[in-house]
N, C-alpha and C positions, 0 to 999 in steps of 0.2 A: 504495499501499499504506501508507505514513503519511499521516495527516491535513494536509497542510501547505498547504492553500488558505490559511488565516492566518497564516503562519509567511515569508512572502512574505522578507523582512529578514534572516532566518538564513539561513545557506550551509546546505547539504546535502554531508557527505563524506561518499561512496561508497566503501566498504572491500573490495576481493577480494583476492585471492590473486596474479593476474594484473593490470597496469595494460591499459587498452584499447587497447595500441598492440605494435607490435612492431619490432625491432631484426634490423636484416638489416646485413652486413660485403660492404663490397665496397673490395678493396683495404685501403689501412689508414685507410678512412673507414668510420664508422657511420652508416643513415640511421634515422630514425624513419617509421613511417607506420602509421595506425591499422588497429587487430588489428578484424577482421570476424566476433569469435565472440558465442556466442548472449548473453552478459551484455551485454556490449558496446554491441548492437543493441537488446535489450529496453529498456536505460536512456535510450536516445538522445534519446526527447519529454522526460524528466526533464531531460535536461542542455540542453536547447533554451530551457527555462520558467522556470529556477532559478538563483542562483546555485551554483554545486559545485564541489568539488574532490574530485579521486579518489587515492586510496592506496592502492598495493600493490606489489609486486613487477615489476622491470621484464623479467623475463625472463635475463638474461645474470650473470653474477658478478661481472663489473666493469664501469664506465662511468665516461666521463671528468666531471671538474665543470661544462666546459660541456654536456655532454646533460644532464646534473643539472639545469641552470641553463635547458636549452630546456623539458626537463618542467615544469617550475615557471611559467616566463612567459608559453609558448604555447600549452602543452595543459593546465594546470590539474591535471597530474599530481605529484605526491609518492613519491618510490619509496623503497621498502624494500630493503638491500641483502643479499643471500642469500651464503654462502659457499659453497666445492662442498659440506662436510659438511652445511649444514643443507638443502641442497637434496637431498643423496641420504638424510638420514635424518627429515626433516620431511616433504617433499615425498614424494619416490618411496618412503619409509619408511610412516611411520605413515597419512600421508592415503591412499597407495594401497596402499596392503596391506594396513592395517589396516582404515579406516573407509569406505574404498570397498567391498569385500567384502561388512562385515559389514553397513554400513546398505541393501546390494542383494542381503542374505538368502543369502550366501554363504560362511558360517559356516567348512567344510569347509577354503576355502584362506585363510581368513583368519590373520594372525601377530603375535603378541602380542610386542612386544620393546620393553622397560623404559625403553632408552636412546634410541629413537627416541619414546616418549612425552616423555621432558626434551625433545627437542628441538621437538615440536611445543609444550611451554609456553614455551619460549624463544622460537621464533618468533611466538606469539600477543603474548607482550612485548615483542618489536621490533616491530612493529606497534602496538601500545600505545604505545609511547614515542615513536614518529612523528606519530601522530594526534594525544598532548598538545603538539606542539611547532607543531603549527598550526592546534589548536580554541581556537576562543572557546567559553566555558561553556557557553552556551545553544542550540549549534551543533543541527543534526537531523546523527545518524552512522547509517549505512544497512550493515550489515556483513552482508556476502554469502556464506555457503554454509561447507561442513564444513571447508574449512582452516583455520576461524578463529571454533571453536565456544568458546575458554574467552575470546574478548574483549570481550563484550558486561561481561560483570560485571569483568574489569579495568580496564574504561573507566569504569562507574557507581565504581569508585573516588577517581576523581581529577579525573571531569566528573559528580559528580552529578547537576548541572541541565541536562543533554545530555538531547534526544531520543534514544534509541537504539532502533534498529528491528533486527531478525536475519531472513532468509530463507534457508530450506536448498531447494537445487534439488535435490536427491536427496531419495531416501524417507528415510522416518524407520521405523526395522524396528518389530516386535511387541515387547513387553519380554522376552517369552522367547526373543527372538536378544539384543536390545539388550542385558540381564544377563550376556550372555558377556564383554559390554568389564569389563576389570578397573578402567578408570576411569571408571566408568559415571556415577557422583556425581558428578563432575568436571566432567563434560563436562556433563550438566544443569545441574548450579550456573552454570557458564559462559551458557551459553545465556540463563539465566532473569536474568539481569543485563541484558537488553533492557524495552522499555518494549511495544516487540508483537513477537509470532514468528509468522512465517508460512510457509507451508506449501501445497504446491500439491493436494494431496485433502483429502478429510474422515476416511480411513482416515491418513495418514501424521498429522494433525492428533491422531487420537484414540491412535493408537498413543503418541505426544511425552506427554501428559496421562497416558496410564496409568501411565507410566514414573513419570514425577513422582508420580503418588499412589504407587506400588508401591516407590518406592528412596527417595523425602524426605518422603512422607506430607504431601504438600499435594492437597487436591482441588479441583477447580474448580467454577467454577458459568455455566454458560452459554461454558465459556471464556476466563473469566478466573482468576486466579490471585493470592493474596495472598501475598506474600513480604516478610515485614518490613511497612513501615509501607508496600510500592508494589504497586501492582496490575499487573501483566502480562496483557495480554490476547493470546490465540493463536486464530488465524482462518485462512481458506483464501483464497488469494487465486494462481487457475491462472494461468499464464503464457502467453499468445497470440504471436501476428505479428502485423505488418504487412499486413494483410489487405487495403488499396490497391495497396502495390509488389507484391505478386504477381499481384493481379488483373489490371490495369495492362501487367505485364510482357511478357505475349504478344504486344503490340502494339509494343512496341520493335525498331525495327528491327535492332538487335544483337542480339537476340535471336531475333527473324524468320530471323537469316541461320543462327545458331548451329541454330536448329530445323532447318533445311534441310539443313543437314549429319549431322546426327545420324536424319534421313528416309532420305537417301542409304545411310546403314550399314544402317539395320535394314530397309527394304525395304517389303514389304507384312505382315510377323510384326506379330501383334499383340504389344506391348509391358509387360509386368511390371520393375516399378520398385521396387527394392532401395536404399535409404540409409542408410545407417550408419557409424559410426567404428569403427574397429576396438576391438572391446572386449567382455569374454565375457557384461554382462548385455545383451548385443544379441541374442541366440539366432541367431548367423548359422550356425552349423554346422546348426541345427536347420530353418531354412528351407531351407538348400540339400539336407537331408534330404528333405523334405518336397515340393521341386520333385521330386527324383529323383523319389519316388514316384509324382507326377501323371505324369512324362513313361513310366513303368513301365506303371501302369493307363491311360494314353490318349495308345494309339498313334495317334488321328486327330488330335493338335495336335504331333504332330513334322512340322519345319520350319516350322510356322505362328506360333510363338512364339519371343520370345528374353527371358530375362531380362536385365537392365542391373542389374547389382552392383555400385554406389559403395560402396566401403572406405575413405575418407581412413586414414592411418596416426595412431596414437595412443600416446602415453607406450611409445616405442619402445627403451628402457631397460628396460622392465620385465621382468622374465620370464616372467608367466603370460601376455603382450601378443603375444611372441615363438611363444610354443605356441600360441596361438590362431591365430598368422597362419599358421604352418607346418598347422594344420589345414585353414583353408578355402583354403589355395593346392593342397591332396592332393583336394581335394573339388572343387574347380570342375575339376582337372584331370582327376581319375576320372571326372565325369559326362559334360564334353565328350567325353571320350577314349570313353565309352559310347553314347555319343547322336550324334555330330556324323556328317554327311555332308558331299561335297565340295562345298557351296554353304551350309550352315547349321551354326552350334554354339550350343547351346542356351542358354549363358551368355556376355556379355559382361562380364569381369571389370576393375574400371578402382580400383586400390591407390593410389589420391594424392587431394590436397585438388582439390575443383571451385569454381570460382568462379560468383558466383552466376549469372550470364548464362548460362554452362554446365548448373547444375543448373535453373534456369528452363525452358529447351528440352526439358530429358529429363521435365519435368514434362508438357508441351504434349502430347510424343509418347506419352507412355505411356496403357494402356488399363486398368493394375491396381497400385495401390499396394501391394506385399509390407510389411509391418511386422509384427513378431515378436519384441519386447523380454521377456525374462525378466520384469525390475523396470528400471520407468523411473522419474525424478522426474517430467517431463510432455517428452512425445515430441512434442518441434514440427512433426518431419515430418509423423505421422499426424494434425496440424491440417489 
């Protein structure tokens, strides 16, 4: 995304809400292990080719100085520590109950709380302070996603010679929806502190540029904006997957073994695969309703097809997600109760995280991928 071929000697600071590591507790000890999330996986090639450091939250309220030092020296990671109230107001509050639903075109369930906005500003400033501690004046700073939309402008004030990129991993809504946000101008001004702003699709890029024009009066010329004495470039950079990793997976002996295990479970049935984390943007209840309609109207497929539905838990403390889980659980129970026979249940429901081996095995045995998001940034399952 950033033109860094000619900047090998400058280090890259990757900045995201979460570090690419997880911390687990066993007994009285904390253990660090890599995070297999989408962002960490997508940026693995950058980490292999360039000098880099990663700034983000470590996922726990408190860690020891020993863990902090291990982050720095062994993992090139620098953590921002968030209090319980920071997590509640900034992350669970403003990020997940204001920005997430509004940017995914769900204004009816969007919450507007000025105290949570204050915490959003506070945490963005905390990230800025951490970066200032470790950055050199002309470093490349790559800021990711909706959690940190104020950060590019904050960094610009302190590091005017730095090259700053910002990439939004979720949709950017049309102006008619974005203008509902009371702090819309502050968000735009924050993002425009970057030199390069990236989106997944042209629609999202155009929505952003239209909002800049309508709210700030800045027109663009082929995606270029003049902000004071700076030129800001806006572009489309769809994120892909590591094709070769998945292409080679079916030949992996461990995955072949897992494939055999799943084939024993599904037998000769045709398999429809549905993989989505628990989120109201993914259209999971609508998907279940469609499958119910399919079975009702096509009796010849009874006992011949199974839908494997993998729904890893997500944001389990958020009220909307608990309501969604209850709705999905009830729908799965109703459909299985309606159609099941002694030797067949139409839905195999897995509400748990799934590792690469198991997921790859499911891809191998499946005949149809059923992917029906209502709104997505870039759906990597569909690719």
